[in-house]
N, C-alpha and C positions, 0 to 999 in steps of 0.2 A: 477503618477496617480495610486491609489490603486485599484486592481481588487478584487472583492469579490466573494465568492462562491455563485453561483446562488441560490436564495431562495428555489426553488423547490428541489434542491439537498441536502440541509442541513439535512433533516430528514434521507435520505438514508445514508449519511456519518455518522451521529450520530448512526444510527442503526448498521452500519458496525462496528464502534468502539465498541459499546456495545457487539455485538456478539463475537468479538475477545477477548475483556477483560474478558467476562464471559465464554469463550470457548464453546459457544452455536452453534454447527455445524448445527442444524436444522434452526435456524434463518439465519445463514450465507448462507446456501443453498438456502433459500427462497429469499435472496437478489440478488443472482447471476442469470443473464439471461441464459436461456437454450442454446442459440446459441452464448454465449459470448466467448471471447478469454482472457486467463489469463496466465500471465508469471510465470514460476517457474524456479528453478535451479536444476541441477542434482549433482551427487557426484563429478563431475569434476568442479563444479561451473559454468557450461555453462548454459545459459538461453534458455528456450524453451517456445513457446506458446502452451497451451493445452486447452482442453474443461473444462467445469464446474466440472465434477466429478473427473477428474484427478487432477485438482487444489485442490478440497476439500480434497482428500486423502493426497496430499502433504502437504497442510496447516495444516491439523489435526495432522500429524506426527510432524511437527514443533511446534505446540502449546503444544503438550504433553511433549515436552522437555524443556519448558521454563515457566517462570512466567512473565506475562505482568505487568510491574511496572508502566508504564506511557504511555500516548498517547498525541499526538498533531496533528495539521493540518497546512497546508500551501497550496500553489498553485504551479502548474507546471509552469516553466518559459522556457521550451524548446520545447519538441515535441507536447504537448497538452496544450498550453498556457492558463492558467486560470483554468484548471481542478483541482479538489481537490486532495491533496496529504496527506496521513495519515502516521504518524510516530508512531512506537511502540518501547518502550525501547530506546528512543533517536535516533531512526533510525538504530538500530542494529537487529531488528526482522522484517521479518522472515529470513533475511540473513544479515550477516555483510559484508559490502563492504570492500574489502581489498585494495582498491585504496588509495595511499598515498595522492593524491590531493583532493579526495572527499570521506571522511570517512562515511558520513551518507547516508542512503538509505530510501526512502519513497515508499509507494504504491500509484501510481497515478490511480485514478478511473475515468472512463468515465461512466456516468449515463444516461440512456435513459428510459423514462417513469417509473421512480422509481426503475429500476433494474440496477445493475452494469453489464455493457456489456463488460468492458475491465478493466483489472488490469495489470499495467506495473511497473517495477522497475523504480524509478525516482531519479535523482541525482542533479537536478538544480531547485531551489525554488525561489519564489518571495520574501518572507520575511525572510527566514532563510539562513544564510551563510552555506556553505558546504566546508569549507577549513580547512585542518589540521593546527592547530596552531603550531608554531615553538617550543613552550615550552611543547607541549603535548607528 
């Protein structure tokens, strides 16, 4: 059975993708909930949950160092089943997953009342495989 992104979340997901692709931090800030929780990684590649403004500072630094070449979406199949997951640069932005078993990483979004209330790194997807090929 195929799970689809809930209709009311589609616009927020599309706006998030557009803000990242155009590096529009004002739009991105407007999409994030004031009381939200957002996952980042530090210099040691350890993940931490932070508030909106710390996330925006981290994300802006990451955006300045890269070009967004492509984006796509899927859905979470593990911790928040059915929630939208966004991939940038084939799942290598904003951080590249060093795991041999699961090389791609997406940003799982939890959306409440049109605002993104949670962003977490996601590695298990409904429609996309996340396994390193033997010939890769």
